[in-house]
N, CA, C and O atoms as a GROMACS GRO file, in nm:
protein
  312
    1MET      N    1   9.719  11.459   7.559
    1MET     CA    2   9.677  11.443   7.697
    1MET      C    3   9.660  11.294   7.727
    1MET      O    4   9.605  11.220   7.645
    2PRO      N    5   9.707  11.250   7.845
    2PRO     CA    6   9.692  11.108   7.881
    2PRO      C    7   9.544  11.068   7.890
    2PRO      O    8   9.458  11.150   7.923
    3ASN      N    9   9.518  10.943   7.860
    3ASN     CA   10   9.380  10.895   7.870
    3ASN      C   11   9.341  10.874   8.016
    3ASN      O   12   9.424  10.887   8.107
    4LYS      N   13   9.214  10.841   8.037
    4LYS     CA   14   9.161  10.827   8.173
    4LYS      C   15   9.236  10.720   8.252
    4LYS      O   16   9.264  10.740   8.370
    5ALA      N   17   9.268  10.609   8.190
    5ALA     CA   18   9.339  10.501   8.259
    5ALA      C   19   9.478  10.546   8.304
    5ALA      O   20   9.521  10.514   8.414
    6LYS      N   21   9.547  10.619   8.218
    6LYS     CA   22   9.682  10.666   8.252
    6LYS      C   23   9.676  10.768   8.366
    6LYS      O   24   9.760  10.766   8.456
    7ARG      N   25   9.576  10.856   8.362
    7ARG     CA   26   9.562  10.955   8.468
    7ARG      C   27   9.527  10.887   8.600
    7ARG      O   28   9.575  10.928   8.706
    8ALA      N   29   9.442  10.784   8.595
    8ALA     CA   30   9.408  10.709   8.716
    8ALA      C   31   9.532  10.638   8.771
    8ALA      O   32   9.551  10.630   8.893
    9GLU      N   33   9.615  10.587   8.683
    9GLU     CA   34   9.740  10.521   8.725
    9GLU      C   35   9.831  10.622   8.796
    9GLU      O   36   9.890  10.590   8.899
   10LEU      N   37   9.842  10.741   8.742
   10LEU     CA   38   9.924  10.845   8.805
   10LEU      C   39   9.864  10.887   8.940
   10LEU      O   40   9.937  10.911   9.036
   11ALA      N   41   9.732  10.896   8.946
   11ALA     CA   42   9.666  10.929   9.072
   11ALA      C   43   9.691  10.821   9.176
   11ALA      O   44   9.710  10.851   9.293
   12GLN      N   45   9.691  10.695   9.133
   12GLN     CA   46   9.719  10.584   9.226
   12GLN      C   47   9.861  10.596   9.281
   12GLN      O   48   9.883  10.572   9.400
   13LYS      N   49   9.956  10.633   9.196
   13LYS     CA   50  10.093  10.652   9.244
   13LYS      C   51  10.101  10.765   9.346
   13LYS      O   52  10.172  10.754   9.446
   14ALA      N   53  10.027  10.874   9.320
   14ALA     CA   54  10.026  10.985   9.415
   14ALA      C   55   9.964  10.942   9.548
   14ALA      O   56  10.016  10.975   9.654
   15LEU      N   57   9.854  10.868   9.541
   15LEU     CA   58   9.790  10.820   9.663
   15LEU      C   59   9.880  10.723   9.738
   15LEU      O   60   9.890  10.730   9.860
   16ASP      N   61   9.946  10.634   9.666
   16ASP     CA   62  10.039  10.540   9.731
   16ASP      C   63  10.152  10.614   9.803
   16ASP      O   64  10.186  10.580   9.916
   17ALA      N   65  10.209  10.715   9.738
   17ALA     CA   66  10.316  10.793   9.800
   17ALA      C   67  10.265  10.866   9.923
   17ALA      O   68  10.332  10.871  10.026
   18TYR      N   69  10.147  10.924   9.912
   18TYR     CA   70  10.085  10.994  10.023
   18TYR      C   71  10.063  10.900  10.141
   18TYR      O   72  10.098  10.933  10.255
   19LEU      N   73  10.005  10.783  10.114
   19LEU     CA   74   9.978  10.687  10.221
   19LEU      C   75  10.107  10.634  10.283
   19LEU      O   76  10.113  10.608  10.403
   20HIS      N   77  10.210  10.617  10.201
   20HIS     CA   78  10.339  10.571  10.253
   20HIS      C   79  10.394  10.671  10.356
   20HIS      O   80  10.446  10.632  10.460
   21GLU      N   81  10.380  10.799  10.324
   21GLU     CA   82  10.430  10.903  10.415
   21GLU      C   83  10.344  10.917  10.540
   21GLU      O   84  10.393  10.960  10.644
   22HIS      N   85  10.216  10.882  10.530
   22HIS     CA   86  10.123  10.901  10.641
   22HIS      C   87  10.078  10.771  10.707
   22HIS      O   88   9.977  10.769  10.778
   23SER      N   89  10.150  10.664  10.684
   23SER     CA   90  10.104  10.534  10.733
   23SER      C   91  10.088  10.529  10.885
   23SER      O   92  10.003  10.455  10.935
   24SER      N   93  10.166  10.605  10.957
   24SER     CA   94  10.158  10.600  11.103
   24SER      C   95  10.065  10.706  11.161
   24SER      O   96  10.041  10.708  11.282
   25ILE      N   97  10.013  10.794  11.076
   25ILE     CA   98   9.929  10.903  11.128
   25ILE      C   99   9.799  10.913  11.051
   25ILE      O  100   9.756  11.022  11.013
   26ARG      N  101   9.735  10.798  11.028
   26ARG     CA  102   9.608  10.798  10.957
   26ARG      C  103   9.506  10.877  11.037
   26ARG      O  104   9.496  10.860  11.158
   27ARG      N  105   9.430  10.961  10.970
   27ARG     CA  106   9.335  11.048  11.038
   27ARG      C  107   9.203  10.978  11.068
   27ARG      O  108   9.134  11.014  11.163
   28TRP      N  109   9.168  10.880  10.988
   28TRP     CA  110   9.039  10.814  11.007
   28TRP      C  111   9.057  10.700  11.105
   28TRP      O  112   9.159  10.631  11.104
   29ARG      N  113   8.961  10.682  11.188
   29ARG     CA  114   8.973  10.586  11.297
   29ARG      C  115   8.970  10.441  11.250
   29ARG      O  116   9.042  10.358  11.304
   30TYR      N  117   8.888  10.410  11.151
   30TYR     CA  118   8.870  10.271  11.111
   30TYR      C  119   8.894  10.253  10.961
   30TYR      O  120   8.798  10.235  10.886
   31PRO      N  121   9.018  10.258  10.916
   31PRO     CA  122   9.042  10.232  10.774
   31PRO      C  123   9.006  10.086  10.742
   31PRO      O  124   9.021   9.999  10.827
   32PRO      N  125   8.961  10.061  10.621
   32PRO     CA  126   8.924   9.923  10.586
   32PRO      C  127   9.044   9.831  10.590
   32PRO      O  128   9.157   9.873  10.564
   33GLY      N  129   9.020   9.705  10.620
   33GLY     CA  130   9.128   9.608  10.627
   33GLY      C  131   9.164   9.549  10.493
   33GLY      O  132   9.263   9.476  10.483
   34SER      N  133   9.087   9.578  10.391
   34SER     CA  134   9.114   9.521  10.260
   34SER      C  135   9.219   9.601  10.185
   34SER      O  136   9.264   9.706  10.232
   35ASP      N  137   9.256   9.552  10.069
   35ASP     CA  138   9.353   9.622   9.984
   35ASP      C  139   9.285   9.723   9.894
   35ASP      O  140   9.351   9.790   9.814
   36ASP      N  141   9.152   9.736   9.904
   36ASP     CA  142   9.080   9.832   9.822
   36ASP      C  143   9.119   9.974   9.859
   36ASP      O  144   9.166  10.000   9.970
   37ILE      N  145   9.100  10.064   9.766
   37ILE     CA  146   9.125  10.205   9.792
   37ILE      C  147   9.015  10.256   9.883
   37ILE      O  148   8.897  10.245   9.851
   38ALA      N  149   9.053  10.312   9.996
   38ALA     CA  150   8.956  10.364  10.090
   38ALA      C  151   8.918  10.507  10.053
   38ALA      O  152   9.004  10.590  10.027
   39GLU      N  153   8.789  10.533  10.051
   39GLU     CA  154   8.742  10.668  10.020
   39GLU      C  155   8.802  10.769  10.117
   39GLU      O  156   8.834  10.881  10.077
   40CYS      N  157   8.815  10.732  10.243
   40CYS     CA  158   8.868  10.824  10.343
   40CYS      C  159   9.012  10.866  10.311
   40CYS      O  160   9.051  10.979  10.338
   41ASP      N  161   9.091  10.776  10.253
   41ASP     CA  162   9.228  10.811  10.215
   41ASP      C  163   9.229  10.912  10.100
   41ASP      O  164   9.311  11.003  10.098
   42ILE      N  165   9.137  10.895  10.007
   42ILE     CA  166   9.126  10.990   9.896
   42ILE      C  167   9.083  11.126   9.950
   42ILE      O  168   9.136  11.230   9.909
   43VAL      N  169   8.987  11.126  10.044
   43VAL     CA  170   8.942  11.252  10.104
   43VAL      C  171   9.058  11.321  10.175
   43VAL      O  172   9.074  11.443  10.162
   44ASP      N  173   9.139  11.246  10.249
   44ASP     CA  174   9.254  11.306  10.318
   44ASP      C  175   9.352  11.369  10.220
   44ASP      O  176   9.399  11.480  10.242
   45LEU      N  177   9.382  11.299  10.112
   45LEU     CA  178   9.475  11.351  10.012
   45LEU      C  179   9.419  11.478   9.948
   45LEU      O  180   9.490  11.577   9.933
   46ILE      N  181   9.293  11.474   9.909
   46ILE     CA  182   9.232  11.591   9.846
   46ILE      C  183   9.228  11.708   9.945
   46ILE      O  184   9.253  11.822   9.907
   47THR      N  185   9.198  11.680  10.071
   47THR     CA  186   9.197  11.786  10.173
   47THR      C  187   9.333  11.851  10.183
   47THR      O  188   9.344  11.974  10.189
   48ASP      N  189   9.437  11.771  10.186
   48ASP     CA  190   9.572  11.827  10.194
   48ASP      C  191   9.608  11.905  10.068
   48ASP      O  192   9.677  12.007  10.077
   49LEU      N  193   9.562  11.860   9.954
   49LEU     CA  194   9.586  11.937   9.831
   49LEU      C  195   9.513  12.072   9.835
   49LEU      O  196   9.566  12.172   9.788
   50LEU      N  197   9.393  12.072   9.892
   50LEU     CA  198   9.320  12.198   9.906
   50LEU      C  199   9.387  12.290  10.008
   50LEU      O  200   9.385  12.412   9.990
   51LEU      N  201   9.445  12.235  10.112
   51LEU     CA  202   9.523  12.316  10.206
   51LEU      C  203   9.644  12.377  10.136
   51LEU      O  204   9.678  12.493  10.159
   52LEU      N  205   9.709  12.299  10.052
   52LEU     CA  206   9.821  12.350   9.973
   52LEU      C  207   9.776  12.464   9.881
   52LEU      O  208   9.843  12.566   9.870
   53ALA      N  209   9.662  12.444   9.817
   53ALA     CA  210   9.608  12.548   9.730
   53ALA      C  211   9.583  12.676   9.809
   53ALA      O  212   9.619  12.786   9.765
   54GLU      N  213   9.522  12.661   9.927
   54GLU     CA  214   9.493  12.777  10.011
   54GLU      C  215   9.621  12.849  10.053
   54GLU      O  216   9.626  12.972  10.054
   55MET      N  217   9.723  12.772  10.088
   55MET     CA  218   9.850  12.833  10.128
   55MET      C  219   9.916  12.908  10.013
   55MET      O  220  10.001  12.995  10.034
   56ASN      N  221   9.877  12.874   9.891
   56ASN     CA  222   9.933  12.940   9.774
   56ASN      C  223   9.837  13.043   9.714
   56ASN      O  224   9.852  13.083   9.598
   57GLY      N  225   9.739  13.086   9.793
   57GLY     CA  226   9.653  13.195   9.753
   57GLY      C  227   9.529  13.158   9.673
   57GLY      O  228   9.463  13.246   9.618
   58HIS      N  229   9.497  13.031   9.666
   58HIS     CA  230   9.378  12.988   9.593
   58HIS      C  231   9.269  12.951   9.694
   58HIS      O  232   9.296  12.887   9.795
   59HIS      N  233   9.147  12.993   9.666
   59HIS     CA  234   9.037  12.961   9.758
   59HIS      C  235   8.993  12.817   9.733
   59HIS      O  236   8.958  12.782   9.620
   60PRO      N  237   8.996  12.732   9.836
   60PRO     CA  238   8.962  12.591   9.819
   60PRO      C  239   8.825  12.568   9.753
   60PRO      O  240   8.812  12.478   9.670
   61SER      N  241   8.725  12.645   9.789
   61SER     CA  242   8.593  12.627   9.730
   61SER      C  243   8.595  12.654   9.580
   61SER      O  244   8.527  12.587   9.503
   62SER      N  245   8.672  12.753   9.541
   62SER     CA  246   8.685  12.784   9.399
   62SER      C  247   8.754  12.670   9.324
   62SER      O  248   8.715  12.635   9.213
   63VAL      N  249   8.856  12.614   9.387
   63VAL     CA  250   8.927  12.500   9.326
   63VAL      C  251   8.831  12.382   9.310
   63VAL      O  252   8.830  12.317   9.206
   64VAL      N  253   8.751  12.355   9.413
   64VAL     CA  254   8.657  12.243   9.407
   64VAL      C  255   8.555  12.265   9.296
   64VAL      O  256   8.523  12.172   9.222
   65ARG      N  257   8.504  12.387   9.283
   65ARG     CA  258   8.408  12.415   9.176
   65ARG      C  259   8.470  12.392   9.038
   65ARG      O  260   8.407  12.335   8.949
   66LYS      N  261   8.593  12.435   9.022
   66LYS     CA  262   8.661  12.414   8.894
   66LYS      C  263   8.685  12.266   8.867
   66LYS      O  264   8.674  12.222   8.753
   67VAL      N  265   8.716  12.191   8.970
   67VAL     CA  266   8.734  12.046   8.956
   67VAL      C  267   8.604  11.981   8.913
   67VAL      O  268   8.603  11.895   8.825
   68GLU      N  269   8.493  12.022   8.974
   68GLU     CA  270   8.363  11.965   8.937
   68GLU      C  271   8.331  11.990   8.790
   68GLU      O  272   8.286  11.899   8.720
   69VAL      N  273   8.356  12.112   8.744
   69VAL     CA  274   8.332  12.144   8.602
   69VAL      C  275   8.424  12.062   8.513
   69VAL      O  276   8.382  12.008   8.411
   70HIS      N  277   8.548  12.054   8.552
   70HIS     CA  278   8.646  11.978   8.473
   70HIS      C  279   8.610  11.830   8.469
   70HIS      O  280   8.620  11.766   8.364
   71LEU      N  281   8.570  11.776   8.582
   71LEU     CA  282   8.532  11.634   8.589
   71LEU      C  283   8.410  11.607   8.502
   71LEU      O  284   8.406  11.506   8.432
   72GLN      N  285   8.313  11.694   8.504
   72GLN     CA  286   8.195  11.679   8.418
   72GLN      C  287   8.233  11.682   8.272
   72GLN      O  288   8.181  11.604   8.192
   73ALA      N  289   8.323  11.771   8.236
   73ALA     CA  290   8.369  11.780   8.098
   73ALA      C  291   8.445  11.653   8.057
   73ALA      O  292   8.427  11.601   7.947
   74GLU      N  293   8.528  11.604   8.148
   74GLU     CA  294   8.603  11.481   8.120
   74GLU      C  295   8.510  11.361   8.106
   74GLU      O  296   8.530  11.277   8.019
   75ALA      N  297   8.409  11.354   8.192
   75ALA     CA  298   8.314  11.243   8.187
   75ALA      C  299   8.236  11.248   8.056
   75ALA      O  300   8.202  11.144   8.000
   76GLY      N  301   8.206  11.367   8.010
   76GLY     CA  302   8.132  11.381   7.885
   76GLY      C  303   8.214  11.350   7.762
   76GLY      O  304   8.159  11.316   7.657
   77SER      N  305   8.346  11.360   7.775
   77SER     CA  306   8.432  11.337   7.658
   77SER      C  307   8.483  11.194   7.650
   77SER      O  308   8.561  11.160   7.561
   78SER      N  309   8.439  11.109   7.744
   78SER     CA  310   8.488  10.970   7.746
   78SER      C  311   8.427  10.887   7.636
   78SER      O  312   8.458  10.768   7.625
   0.00000   0.00000   0.00000
């Protein structure tokens, strides 16, 4: 399994691709002007992933609960 840094790198690529596709239709009114990763962009991406999950028969709340458990386990194994 890839380490935390590698997984973060892959997540950054996913976020970059997502933002590239949505550059003209940002949902948040005031994105930050810096090059930092905006929390609102991450929220938008995760929201869309949860919509995808729902469209494929998975309950978004259930997915979020599983992510929380998985994240806690990952944080504990670091």
